[in-house]
N, C-alpha and C positions, 0 to 999 in steps of 0.2 A: 394454223399458220399458213400464210399465203406463199405459194411456191413461186420463186423468181428464177429466171434463167441465169446460169453461171456467166460471170463476166459483167453482170450489171453493177454499176457503181452509183451509190447514193451520196447525196450531199447531206451532211449532218450539221445542224446548227443548234447551239445552246443559247437560250434566251434567259434574261432576268426580267421577270414580270412583276417584280415587287413595286415598281413605281407606277406613275400614271401612263407610261408607255413602255412597251417591251424593248429591251436593249440586248443586242447581240453580244454575247460574251466570247464565243469562239466558234470556229467552223472547221469542218473536216470532211473526209470522204470515207465511205465504207464500201468495200468491194466484195462481191459474192464469188467464192471459189468453189469449184466442183471438188468433192472429196477424192483423194487419190486411191488407186488400187495397185496391188502388186500382182503381176501376172507370171513372174518367173524370178528365180534367184539362181546365180551360177553355182552356188554350193550351199549345202545344208549341214556341213560338218567341217571341222578343221582342228589343228593342234592347239593345245592350251596356250602355247606361247604366242598365238596369233601370227601376224605377218603375212598371211595369205591374202590374195585379192578376192573381193566379193563384188559382184555386179547385181544390182536390183533393177528389174525392168518392170515398168508399170504404165498407168495412164494418169493424166492430169498432174504430171510432174512439172514443177515450176523451178525457176532458178534458185529459189530459197529452200528447195527440198533437202531433207536431212534423213540419214539412215542410221539407226542405232542397233547394236547387237548387245543384248543384255543391259540396255540403258546407256551404253557407251558408244559415242559416235564413231563411225568409220574414220580412220586417219587418212589425211591427204585426199579427202573425197573430191571427186570431179562430177559435176552435174551436167548432163546433156539433156536439156529439156526437150529439144526437138526430137531426139531419139527415144526419149522416155526412159533414161537410165541414170543411175547413180552408182559410181564405181569408187571403191576405196579399199584401204587395208584393214583387215579385221583386227581389233584390239585384243590384247591378252586377257584371259579370264580363267578362273578355276574350272576344272573339268565339270561337265554337266550340260544340260539343255536349257536354252533360253530363247527369248523372242527376237525376231527381226521386225523392226518397226520403221515404217516410212512415214514421215511427217511433212506436210506442206501447210500453206495458209488455209487449205481446205480441211485440215485436221489430220489425225494419225490413223494409220491402218496397220494391222499386225498380220504378218504372213501366216498362212495356215499350218505350215510345218516349222517346228522349232529348229534352231541351229544348235548342233551338238558339239561342244568342245570335248575332245578326247584327251586323256592324260598321257597320250602316247609320246614317244620319242622319235624324232627324226634322226636316223642313224646313217652315217656315211663311212665306209661302204655298208650296204645291207646284205651283201652276199660274200662268201669266201669259199675257197677250196678247203678240204679237210686238213691239209698240211700247212695252210697259211697261218701267219700270226699278224693280222692287220692292226693298225692303229685306228680306233674308232673315234669319230667326231660326232658327239651326241648333242642335239639341241632339244630343249624342252622348256618347262616353266616351273619356277619355284625351287630351283636348286639352291643350295646354300650360298649365301653371299660370297663373292669372290674371295678365295683364300690366297690370291696372288697380289702382292703389293708391288707393282712394277717399279715404283720409285726406289724401293729398297733392294732391288736385285743387285748382285755383285757386279762390279764394273765389267768383268769379263763376259757377262751375259747380255750386254746391251751395247749397241752402237747406234749411230745415226746415219741416215742416207744423205749423202752430199749432193748427188745428182743422178740422173738416169738418161740414157741415150735411147730415144724412141726408135732409132733405126736398127738397133741391135738388141733392145730389151735389157741391156746390161746396166746394173745398178752399181754405182760407186759409193762406198761408205767413207765417212769422214776419217775413220781410223781402221785398224785391223779388226775384221769382224769375227774371225775364229770359227766360221761355219764351214761345213762340208756338204756335199750333195747328199740329200736325204734328210737333213735336219729340218725341224719344224720351227718356224719363226712367227712372231706376232708383231704387227706394226703398231706404233703409237699413233699420235695425231698426224694425219697426212695433209700436206699442202701440195696441190698439183698431183703428179704421179698417176693421173687418170689411166686405167680404171681401178688402181689399187685403193683399198678402203681402210679408213681408220679403224684400229682395234680388231682387224681381221687377221686370220692366221693363214699362212702360206707355206709351201714346201720350197726348200732350196734345191733347185734343179742342177745348177752348175756353179762352181766357185773358181773361175779362171785364175784369180789371184787372191792375196790376202785382203784386198780392199774392193773386190768386184764379185758380183754374183748375179744369177737370174732366179726369178721366183715363178712358181706355178701353183695352181689351185689343187693339184693332185700330184702324188709322188710319181716321178718319171714321166709326167705329162708334158704339155706344151707351155713354153714360157709365156707369162702374161704379156700381152701386146701393149706396152706402155705408150700412150700417145701424147703425154704432156710431162715435161720435166718438172721436178719439184723436190720436196724434202719430207722427212718424217721425224718426229721427236724421239723415236726409238725403234730399234729392231731387236726384239727380245727372243732369247733362246727358250722355247717352250719346254725343252727337256730339263732345264734348270729352274723352272718357275716354282717348284715346290720348296726350294731352299731360299727362304726369305731371311735376310740378315737382320738380327735384332740388336746386336752390339753387346757391350759388356753388361753383365748382370750382377746384382747384389743379393746375397742370401742373408736373411735375418732369423736368428735362432728362436727368439721369443714368440714369434708369430708363424714360423714356417713359411714365410712369404718370400717370393723371389720378385725383385723389382728392377726396372730399367729407368734411365733418365728421361726417356720420352715414351709416348704412347706405343704399346706393343701390338695392338690390333688382334690379340689372341681371343679365342672363344673356348668354352668348355669342350674338351675332347681333342683339342689341337695337340700336335706333337712339338716338343721343344727339345733341342739338343744343345749342350754346352760344349764349347771348344776352347782350346788353349789351356793355359794354366789356371787351375782352381785353387784358390787360397783358403787356408784355415780349415774349412769344413771337410770332413771325410765322408759325409753321407751322400754327397752328390758326386757322381762320376762323370768324367768327360766322355764325349762321343757315345753317350747312352740316351736312348729315347725315354722321355718322361711325358706324361699326359697332363694337360691342364685340368685341374679338378674344380677350382673356383676362380672367379675373376673379381677380387675385391675392388679394383679400380682399373682405370685405363693404363696404368703403369705397373701394376702388380698382379701376381697370380699365386695360387698354391698348386702343388703338383702331386701326382701319384705315379708310382712305377707301373701301374696297370690302369687301363681305362675304367673310370668309375670306381676305383678302389679307395684305399685309405690314404690319407694325406701323407706325403713324404716328409718325414721329420728332418729338420736341419740341426745338426748337433753343435754347430758353432757358426757365428757370423763370419761371412767371407764374401767371395765373389768369383766370377769367371771372366777371363779376358774377352770372350766372345760367346755368341749364341745365335741360333737360327731356328726359324719355324720349319718343321718338317712337313712331310706329305699330309694331305687331308685324308686321314684314314677312316673318317666317319662315313664317307659315302662309298658304297660298294656297287659295282656293276656286275650283275650275274646273268648268265644264260641258264634258262630252265626249260624243262619239258612241261609246258602248261603253266597255270598260275603258280607263282612262287610260293612254296610252303617250307618254312624253315625246319619243320619237324619231319618232313617227308624223308623216307629212307632212300638212299642212293639207288638210282635206277628206276624209281617209281615216279608217277606224275607229280609235278611240282618241285622235284628235287633239283637243286642247282647242278649243272654239269660242267660249268666253267666259270671263272671269275676273272675280270679284267685286273691287270696290275697297273701301277703308276697312275691312278685316278687323279686328275688335276681339274678342279672346278675353276674354270676360267671366269665365269660370271653366273648370274642367276639363271641364265638361259643356255649355257654351253659348258660342256666338259669334254675332256679327251682321255683316252685310256688305251692300254695295249692289251689285246686279246691273244694271249699265248695259249694255244689249245692244240698241242701235238695230237695229230690223228683224230680230230673231232669227227665223229661219224656223220655221214650225210643225213640231212633231215632239217626240219623246221623247228626253230626255238623262239622263245620270247626273251627279250632283254628287260631286266628289272633293275631299277635303282632302289637300294635299300640303305637306311641310315641307322647306325647303332643306337643313337640317342633319342630318336623321335618317340620312343615308347619305353623309357627306362633303359634297361640293358638288353631289350629284345629288338632285333632288327625290324623296322617297319618300312613297308613299301612306300617310296616317294612317287614313283611313276613307272609305267611299263609301256613297252612298245605296242602300238596298235596293230602293227603288222609283223609277220614273222621275220626273224633273222635266219637266213638260209645258208647252210653249208652243203655244197654240192660240187662234184668234180666237173671240171670244164669239159 
């Protein structure tokens, strides 16, 4: 094949020579491009949830250049052909190693070092003193679908932001908010209120009145400097997110089924508590936790008094005045010395030394929990997420922190 310099453009003509004279059917051009190269990448590893920035530097990068990680294109990619870079956000992917590929009109090229997605957890804060009991905000990938249905929260748990004063950072709610300094809140859909973000969580720093407050990104920190007034569809009390109201329930004796008039959103292993007056049946107790055993339909379940146990029999058809979904007890957050081992003896490698309480799975990528560890000795630990039902009745590791969680005196 004859070698031609890059940038050469050829005219291409297609003729029909079936007649007495050739007839031009169509014309076009064909341009020769130099193959791209990758000279550097800004990162060769990152968390499985993605979201970190990756810059690929190379030669012969054109405006049409595209970078993929594991076959998925960088999100919000920006090409700077003059500087020879492509920058974008790394997409989410399961843990493991995969290729970084740069593609232009000159063809694809694969970087020599693979990009490694680690199954690690981004944890805030990642350090504590031995006597602290911090609330951990944990980001990762593949957590259980959100167990919180914001639309079903009790009215006392949600209000709306009516306005914000950029000069003072004070937010005014449409009604009484019921929050105090130190509460954790989550915003709904935000309009304006820059730089507050939709569906993000914040701390209440001050509550000057029943309808005003300031928010921060850390407890006791500096108030968010709001530069644009606006509104949000909701301001939710994170501490109450685990109590999702389900409404009145009906018990059927012939099938041992509990049902609701609308979709319950429950999954196997969820906790259900019945409230108010229970009629007819004596086998179901009010204010007692039951576990979802099976989900025959979107409006019905069968229950068990213990997780994964025998079906709870219903001795007579009846109902309850109310019910709610309890905490997500399937997901556990553990601190361990080394790789978590459920069978390890206490004090040995792999044994859990502490477990978070109040685990609340906010989304597939975020959960929060309270780490109550009186006098946790100084040292380095790993944080593990384990799920009771991922492997029958045995806890199975969902994800672990890539870096150590440290307990140390200031």
